[in-house]
N, CA, C and O atoms as a Tinker XYZ file with bonds, in Angstrom:
   256  protein
     1  N      7.554000   12.323000    1.557000    73     2
     2  CA     6.387000   11.483000    1.527000    64     1     3
     3  C      6.789000   10.122000    2.086000    63     2     4     5
     4  O      7.729000    9.493000    1.600000    81     3
     5  N      6.077000    9.681000    3.098000    73     3     6
     6  CA     6.406000    8.422000    3.776000    64     5     7
     7  C      5.325000    7.380000    3.497000    63     6     8     9
     8  O      4.131000    7.674000    3.558000    81     7
     9  N      5.759000    6.168000    3.192000    73     7    10
    10  CA     4.831000    5.074000    2.897000    64     9    11
    11  C      5.061000    3.951000    3.917000    63    10    12    13
    12  O      6.200000    3.608000    4.236000    81    11
    13  N      3.978000    3.399000    4.411000    73    11    14
    14  CA     4.083000    2.377000    5.452000    64    13    15
    15  C      4.289000    0.984000    4.871000    63    14    16    17
    16  O      4.077000    0.750000    3.681000    81    15
    17  N      4.702000    0.079000    5.726000    73    15    18
    18  CA     4.883000   -1.327000    5.333000    64    17    19
    19  C      3.555000   -1.911000    4.827000    63    18    20    21
    20  O      3.536000   -2.666000    3.855000    81    19
    21  N      2.451000   -1.557000    5.492000    73    19    22
    22  CA     1.133000   -2.055000    5.079000    64    21    23
    23  C      0.778000   -1.552000    3.683000    63    22    24    25
    24  O      0.214000   -2.294000    2.879000    81    23
    25  N      1.106000   -0.293000    3.394000    73    23    26
    26  CA     0.819000    0.256000    2.072000    64    25    27
    27  C      1.651000   -0.445000    0.999000    63    26    28    29
    28  O      1.145000   -0.734000   -0.086000    81    27
    29  N      2.902000   -0.717000    1.288000    73    27    30
    30  CA     3.761000   -1.436000    0.347000    64    29    31
    31  C      3.212000   -2.837000    0.097000    63    30    32    33
    32  O      3.159000   -3.299000   -1.043000    81    31
    33  N      2.810000   -3.502000    1.164000    73    31    34
    34  CA     2.264000   -4.861000    1.032000    64    33    35
    35  C      0.966000   -4.847000    0.234000    63    34    36    37
    36  O      0.744000   -5.734000   -0.591000    81    35
    37  N      0.109000   -3.860000    0.462000    73    35    38
    38  CA    -1.140000   -3.759000   -0.293000    64    37    39
    39  C     -0.855000   -3.571000   -1.784000    63    38    40    41
    40  O     -1.496000   -4.205000   -2.621000    81    39
    41  N      0.095000   -2.709000   -2.116000    73    39    42
    42  CA     0.472000   -2.507000   -3.516000    64    41    43
    43  C      1.017000   -3.793000   -4.122000    63    42    44    45
    44  O      0.683000   -4.138000   -5.256000    81    43
    45  N      1.852000   -4.501000   -3.374000    73    43    46
    46  CA     2.445000   -5.745000   -3.864000    64    45    47
    47  C      1.371000   -6.798000   -4.145000    63    46    48    49
    48  O      1.358000   -7.419000   -5.208000    81    47
    49  N      0.482000   -6.985000   -3.190000    73    47    50
    50  CA    -0.554000   -8.002000   -3.355000    64    49    51
    51  C     -1.493000   -7.683000   -4.519000    63    50    52    53
    52  O     -1.847000   -8.571000   -5.295000    81    51
    53  N     -1.887000   -6.437000   -4.637000    73    51    54
    54  CA    -2.840000   -6.040000   -5.671000    64    53    55
    55  C     -2.198000   -5.966000   -7.052000    63    54    56    57
    56  O     -2.773000   -6.461000   -8.021000    81    55
    57  N     -1.027000   -5.363000   -7.160000    73    55    58
    58  CA    -0.449000   -5.064000   -8.474000    64    57    59
    59  C      0.594000   -6.056000   -8.964000    63    58    60    61
    60  O      0.767000   -6.210000  -10.173000    81    59
    61  N      1.284000   -6.725000   -8.068000    73    59    62
    62  CA     2.309000   -7.683000   -8.484000    64    61    63
    63  C      1.757000   -9.107000   -8.435000    63    62    64    65
    64  O      1.932000   -9.878000   -9.378000    81    63
    65  N      1.098000   -9.449000   -7.346000    73    63    66
    66  CA     0.518000  -10.789000   -7.212000    64    65    67
    67  C     -0.846000  -10.900000   -7.889000    63    66    68    69
    68  O     -1.356000  -12.003000   -8.082000    81    67
    69  N     -1.435000   -9.767000   -8.247000    73    67    70
    70  CA    -2.746000   -9.709000   -8.910000    64    69    71
    71  C     -3.866000  -10.353000   -8.099000    63    70    72    73
    72  O     -4.762000  -10.985000   -8.658000    81    71
    73  N     -3.810000  -10.189000   -6.781000    73    71    74
    74  CA    -4.855000  -10.730000   -5.913000    64    73    75
    75  C     -6.090000   -9.845000   -5.985000    63    74    76    77
    76  O     -5.986000   -8.626000   -6.119000    81    75
    77  N     -7.248000  -10.465000   -5.895000    73    75    78
    78  CA    -8.499000   -9.726000   -5.712000    64    77    79
    79  C     -8.428000   -9.087000   -4.326000    63    78    80    81
    80  O     -7.706000   -9.578000   -3.458000    81    79
    81  N     -9.161000   -8.009000   -4.111000    73    79    82
    82  CA    -9.098000   -7.305000   -2.828000    64    81    83
    83  C     -9.480000   -8.210000   -1.660000    63    82    84    85
    84  O     -8.870000   -8.138000   -0.593000    81    83
    85  N    -10.473000   -9.049000   -1.854000    73    83    86
    86  CA   -10.919000   -9.927000   -0.774000    64    85    87
    87  C     -9.794000  -10.863000   -0.331000    63    86    88    89
    88  O     -9.568000  -11.043000    0.866000    81    87
    89  N     -9.090000  -11.457000   -1.296000    73    87    90
    90  CA    -7.993000  -12.369000   -0.981000    64    89    91
    91  C     -6.816000  -11.610000   -0.365000    63    90    92    93
    92  O     -6.206000  -12.082000    0.595000    81    91
    93  N     -6.498000  -10.443000   -0.913000    73    91    94
    94  CA    -5.392000   -9.635000   -0.386000    64    93    95
    95  C     -5.669000   -9.210000    1.057000    63    94    96    97
    96  O     -4.771000   -9.225000    1.898000    81    95
    97  N     -6.902000   -8.837000    1.330000    73    95    98
    98  CA    -7.277000   -8.439000    2.684000    64    97    99
    99  C     -7.098000   -9.610000    3.650000    63    98   100   101
   100  O     -6.615000   -9.431000    4.768000    81    99
   101  N     -7.485000  -10.794000    3.217000    73    99   102
   102  CA    -7.341000  -11.986000    4.049000    64   101   103
   103  C     -5.867000  -12.262000    4.338000    63   102   104   105
   104  O     -5.501000  -12.567000    5.474000    81   103
   105  N     -5.023000  -12.156000    3.311000    73   103   106
   106  CA    -3.583000  -12.374000    3.486000    64   105   107
   107  C     -3.009000  -11.382000    4.500000    63   106   108   109
   108  O     -2.166000  -11.744000    5.320000    81   107
   109  N     -3.469000  -10.134000    4.439000    73   107   110
   110  CA    -2.974000   -9.099000    5.355000    64   109   111
   111  C     -3.639000   -9.174000    6.730000    63   110   112   113
   112  O     -3.183000   -8.530000    7.675000    81   111
   113  N     -4.703000   -9.949000    6.842000    73   111   114
   114  CA    -5.389000  -10.077000    8.122000    64   113   115
   115  C     -6.218000   -8.862000    8.490000    63   114   116   117
   116  O     -6.348000   -8.514000    9.664000    81   115
   117  N     -6.783000   -8.216000    7.465000    73   115   118
   118  CA    -7.623000   -7.036000    7.689000    64   117   119
   119  C     -8.929000   -7.207000    6.920000    63   118   120   121
   120  O     -9.061000   -8.106000    6.090000    81   119
   121  N     -9.888000   -6.334000    7.208000    73   119   122
   122  CA   -11.146000   -6.368000    6.472000    64   121   123
   123  C    -10.919000   -5.826000    5.055000    63   122   124   125
   124  O     -9.926000   -5.152000    4.781000    81   123
   125  N    -11.855000   -6.136000    4.178000    73   123   126
   126  CA   -11.736000   -5.654000    2.804000    64   125   127
   127  C    -11.786000   -4.127000    2.754000    63   126   128   129
   128  O    -11.091000   -3.510000    1.946000    81   127
   129  N    -12.603000   -3.517000    3.613000    73   127   130
   130  CA   -12.684000   -2.050000    3.620000    64   129   131
   131  C    -11.386000   -1.427000    4.125000    63   130   132   133
   132  O    -10.971000   -0.378000    3.631000    81   131
   133  N    -10.741000   -2.063000    5.103000    73   131   134
   134  CA    -9.451000   -1.561000    5.582000    64   133   135
   135  C     -8.402000   -1.704000    4.496000    63   134   136   137
   136  O     -7.606000   -0.791000    4.277000    81   135
   137  N     -8.395000   -2.841000    3.814000    73   135   138
   138  CA    -7.459000   -3.032000    2.709000    64   137   139
   139  C     -7.652000   -1.944000    1.665000    63   138   140   141
   140  O     -6.672000   -1.386000    1.171000    81   139
   141  N     -8.885000   -1.634000    1.324000    73   139   142
   142  CA    -9.181000   -0.598000    0.330000    64   141   143
   143  C     -8.653000    0.756000    0.776000    63   142   144   145
   144  O     -8.097000    1.499000   -0.033000    81   143
   145  N     -8.817000    1.087000    2.048000    73   143   146
   146  CA    -8.305000    2.367000    2.565000    64   145   147
   147  C     -6.784000    2.427000    2.485000    63   146   148   149
   148  O     -6.220000    3.449000    2.093000    81   147
   149  N     -6.118000    1.332000    2.855000    73   147   150
   150  CA    -4.653000    1.279000    2.808000    64   149   151
   151  C     -4.181000    1.395000    1.360000    63   150   152   153
   152  O     -3.238000    2.132000    1.071000    81   151
   153  N     -4.823000    0.682000    0.462000    73   151   154
   154  CA    -4.447000    0.710000   -0.947000    64   153   155
   155  C     -4.660000    2.106000   -1.550000    63   154   156   157
   156  O     -3.807000    2.599000   -2.289000    81   155
   157  N     -5.775000    2.730000   -1.242000    73   155   158
   158  CA    -6.069000    4.078000   -1.737000    64   157   159
   159  C     -5.021000    5.065000   -1.250000    63   158   160   161
   160  O     -4.559000    5.913000   -2.013000    81   159
   161  N     -4.647000    4.959000    0.011000    73   159   162
   162  CA    -3.614000    5.826000    0.567000    64   161   163
   163  C     -2.282000    5.623000   -0.150000    63   162   164   165
   164  O     -1.588000    6.590000   -0.465000    81   163
   165  N     -1.932000    4.375000   -0.404000    73   163   166
   166  CA    -0.680000    4.060000   -1.093000    64   165   167
   167  C     -0.690000    4.615000   -2.517000    63   166   168   169
   168  O      0.296000    5.204000   -2.960000    81   167
   169  N     -1.799000    4.430000   -3.235000    73   167   170
   170  CA    -1.898000    4.952000   -4.598000    64   169   171
   171  C     -1.727000    6.472000   -4.615000    63   170   172   173
   172  O     -1.035000    7.018000   -5.475000    81   171
   173  N     -2.355000    7.139000   -3.667000    73   171   174
   174  CA    -2.272000    8.604000   -3.613000    64   173   175
   175  C     -0.835000    9.052000   -3.370000    63   174   176   177
   176  O     -0.351000    9.978000   -4.021000    81   175
   177  N     -0.157000    8.396000   -2.437000    73   175   178
   178  CA     1.223000    8.771000   -2.126000    64   177   179
   179  C      2.148000    8.527000   -3.308000    63   178   180   181
   180  O      2.962000    9.386000   -3.646000    81   179
   181  N      2.030000    7.370000   -3.937000    73   179   182
   182  CA     2.887000    7.041000   -5.080000    64   181   183
   183  C      2.583000    7.973000   -6.256000    63   182   184   185
   184  O      3.505000    8.454000   -6.913000    81   183
   185  N      1.327000    8.226000   -6.523000    73   183   186
   186  CA     0.944000    9.115000   -7.623000    64   185   187
   187  C      1.446000   10.536000   -7.392000    63   186   188   189
   188  O      1.974000   11.166000   -8.308000    81   187
   189  N      1.284000   11.038000   -6.175000    73   187   190
   190  CA     1.759000   12.378000   -5.844000    64   189   191
   191  C      3.272000   12.469000   -6.005000    63   190   192   193
   192  O      3.786000   13.449000   -6.546000    81   191
   193  N      3.978000   11.457000   -5.541000    73   191   194
   194  CA     5.442000   11.442000   -5.661000    64   193   195
   195  C      5.866000   11.465000   -7.124000    63   194   196   197
   196  O      6.791000   12.194000   -7.484000    81   195
   197  N      5.209000   10.683000   -7.970000    73   195   198
   198  CA     5.552000   10.649000   -9.392000    64   197   199
   199  C      5.250000   11.980000  -10.078000    63   198   200   201
   200  O      6.086000   12.504000  -10.814000    81   199
   201  N      4.079000   12.518000   -9.843000    73   199   202
   202  CA     3.647000   13.743000  -10.513000    64   201   203
   203  C      4.446000   14.959000  -10.039000    63   202   204   205
   204  O      4.804000   15.826000  -10.836000    81   203
   205  N      4.720000   15.013000   -8.734000    73   203   206
   206  CA     5.387000   16.182000   -8.163000    64   205   207
   207  C      6.890000   15.980000   -7.982000    63   206   208   209
   208  O      7.571000   16.872000   -7.476000    81   207
   209  N      7.411000   14.841000   -8.380000    73   207   210
   210  CA     8.842000   14.584000   -8.271000    64   209   211
   211  C      9.333000   14.484000   -6.836000    63   210   212   213
   212  O     10.455000   14.886000   -6.529000    81   211
   213  N      8.494000   13.948000   -5.958000    73   211   214
   214  CA     8.867000   13.811000   -4.547000    64   213   215
   215  C      9.497000   12.455000   -4.281000    63   214   216   217
   216  O      9.305000   11.500000   -5.033000    81   215
   217  N     10.245000   12.395000   -3.204000    73   215   218
   218  CA    10.885000   11.153000   -2.779000    64   217   219
   219  C      9.915000   10.375000   -1.897000    63   218   220   221
   220  O      9.212000   10.960000   -1.073000    81   219
   221  N      9.879000    9.061000   -2.071000    73   219   222
   222  CA     9.082000    8.194000   -1.209000    64   221   223
   223  C     10.027000    7.563000   -0.197000    63   222   224   225
   224  O     11.002000    6.908000   -0.564000    81   223
   225  N      9.726000    7.767000    1.077000    73   223   226
   226  CA    10.532000    7.182000    2.147000    64   225   227
   227  C      9.760000    6.038000    2.779000    63   226   228   229
   228  O      8.540000    6.112000    2.932000    81   227
   229  N     10.474000    4.978000    3.147000    73   227   230
   230  CA     9.847000    3.871000    3.854000    64   229   231
   231  C      9.790000    4.204000    5.328000    63   230   232   233
   232  O     10.763000    4.696000    5.900000    81   231
   233  N      8.656000    3.937000    5.942000    73   231   234
   234  CA     8.509000    4.158000    7.375000    64   233   235
   235  C      9.280000    3.041000    8.073000    63   234   236   237
   236  O      8.798000    1.911000    8.138000    81   235
   237  N     10.461000    3.339000    8.591000    73   235   238
   238  CA    11.331000    2.326000    9.172000    64   237   239
   239  C     10.757000    1.665000   10.422000    63   238   240   241
   240  O     11.171000    0.565000   10.788000    81   239
   241  N      9.822000    2.320000   11.066000    73   239   242
   242  CA     9.180000    1.738000   12.251000    64   241   243
   243  C      8.389000    0.490000   11.875000    63   242   244   245
   244  O      8.192000   -0.405000   12.696000    81   243
   245  N      7.942000    0.443000   10.631000    73   243   246
   246  CA     7.110000   -0.683000   10.195000    64   245   247
   247  C      7.867000   -1.706000    9.366000    63   246   248   249
   248  O      7.278000   -2.695000    8.931000    81   247
   249  N      9.152000   -1.495000    9.137000    73   247   250
   250  CA     9.957000   -2.437000    8.364000    64   249   251
   251  C     10.562000   -3.449000    9.316000    63   250   252   253
   252  O     11.139000   -3.080000   10.338000    81   251
   253  N     10.434000   -4.715000    8.987000    73   251   254
   254  CA    10.974000   -5.758000    9.853000    64   253   255
   255  C     12.320000   -6.218000    9.371000    63   254   256
   256  O     12.927000   -7.097000    9.982000    81   255
């Protein structure tokens, strides 16, 4: 299971920084609906990995 840099950032902004979606989307430079899609994708990947015991890999193409 591979997670992108954008998905990691969305999780960080929402769950660690406790930003509202509107503010998090602005920080990421995307629309609120795009932020929601990225966040939903990240939640699904992390949840699946936890429930099914899968490894989460970082997409190195998106890591700076």
